[in-house]
N, C-alpha and C positions, 0 to 999 in steps of 0.2 A: 549439528555442522563441526567439522574439525578444524575449518578455517577460520573461527571466530574473529571478530575485528572488536577490538577494545581501544578506546580513546578516552582522553580527559575532557571533561567538560570544555575546557578552553579550545581544544583542536577541534571538538566538533562546531564550537561557534565561529572558527577560522575557516573551517571547510564550507559550510552550507550559509545559505542566505537566511536573514532574520525568521521570513515565514516558515522555511524549510525546517530549522531547527526548534521553532516554537511547535511545529506538527509532529517532527520524527523524535526529539528527545525531550520535550515536553508533556505529549500526548496531546496537542491541539487539534483543531478541526478548521479547515479553512469554510470560507462561506459555500453554500450551496450553488453551483451554475458559475463559477468564478475561475476554478482552476483551469491550468492549459489542458486537460487530459479529459475531460468529464465529456466533451462532444467529438473527442479525437477519433480519427479514423483509418489510421496508417497501420499498416501491417509490420510487425515485428514482434520486440521483446519488450515488456516494463519491467526494469529492474529498480533494485532500492537505490534512492537518492543519497543515501549516505556509504554503502561501501558496494553497490554495482552488482549483488547479489540477484541474479536472474529469477524474476518473481514470477510473470504470470505471460501467456502468450495471447496476441491481439485475438487470435482466434477464440479466444473464450471470454472477450470482452462482449458486453450487451448494453442497450440502452435501457436502463432500469426506470428512468423517469426521475432518478432522487437528485440529478445535478451533481454527482460524483462518479468518476470512473468505477464500473462496476464489473465485475468476472465472475464466473461461475464455477472456476477452480483455478489453484495455481498451478504451475509448471510440474510440483510434485509435493509430498507432505512433508518433504525434508526441509523447503525453503521458506516456508510461513507459519508460523506458529500461534497456538493460540491462548490467550491468559483472560480469566474473568476479570471483568472492569464494572466497578460499582461505584463508578463517579455520576454525578448529576441525579442522584436517586433512582439510578436505573441499575439493571444488572443486563449487561452486554455482553459478548465476547469480542474482546479485542484480538485484531490480527497485527503480529509483530515480525520483523525481518529475524528470521533462525540466526543469521551470522552476525547481526550488530544490535539485536533488539531496538531496532527502530521502531516507533508506532508508525504504522500504515493504515490504520482505519477499524474497521468492523464486521464481523460476519454475521449474516441475518440469515434464518430458515426461509426466507421467500424468493427465491430466485427459480429459475427457469430450470428444467430439466437438463441433462441427466442427472445433477447434484441436488437440485433445489436450495443451493446456497446462491449467496450473493455476498460477494467480498466488495464490500464498500469502501472504496480508499481514497485517499487523500492525494489530488496532484503532486501537493508538494512533497510527498514521502516517494515520489516516482521517477525515473529516468526512463526514457522512449530510446530505444534503438532498430533504428528501422532496417527491415532484411532485406538485402539485396535481392532481386529477380534474378 
């Protein structure tokens, strides 16, 4: 993305809640079934909590049973990037915001058709904007 957002650690801390900072800037994970969007059914767009980059359409959200908001695809491949995460003795695919490099969650190959992917996101990394009818 050409409109990268870069801020100092102090600027991120001032902007974000303690939980959002721990998740997005430090790679943390909220507990399952505790985030505000895990069971959210609104119609609209889920954006990055750090930089407002539009990431996921509500039409791509589904109940994975995991306790985290899950999507089968991002809006497009330019918005959500992937990195190898070797923390906690595992090898996983980390999902990051392409605009500000915020940690969003992880991508797993056990999602529904048509992609077969599960973008398992943290509610703390997202902001929901309702679509007007």
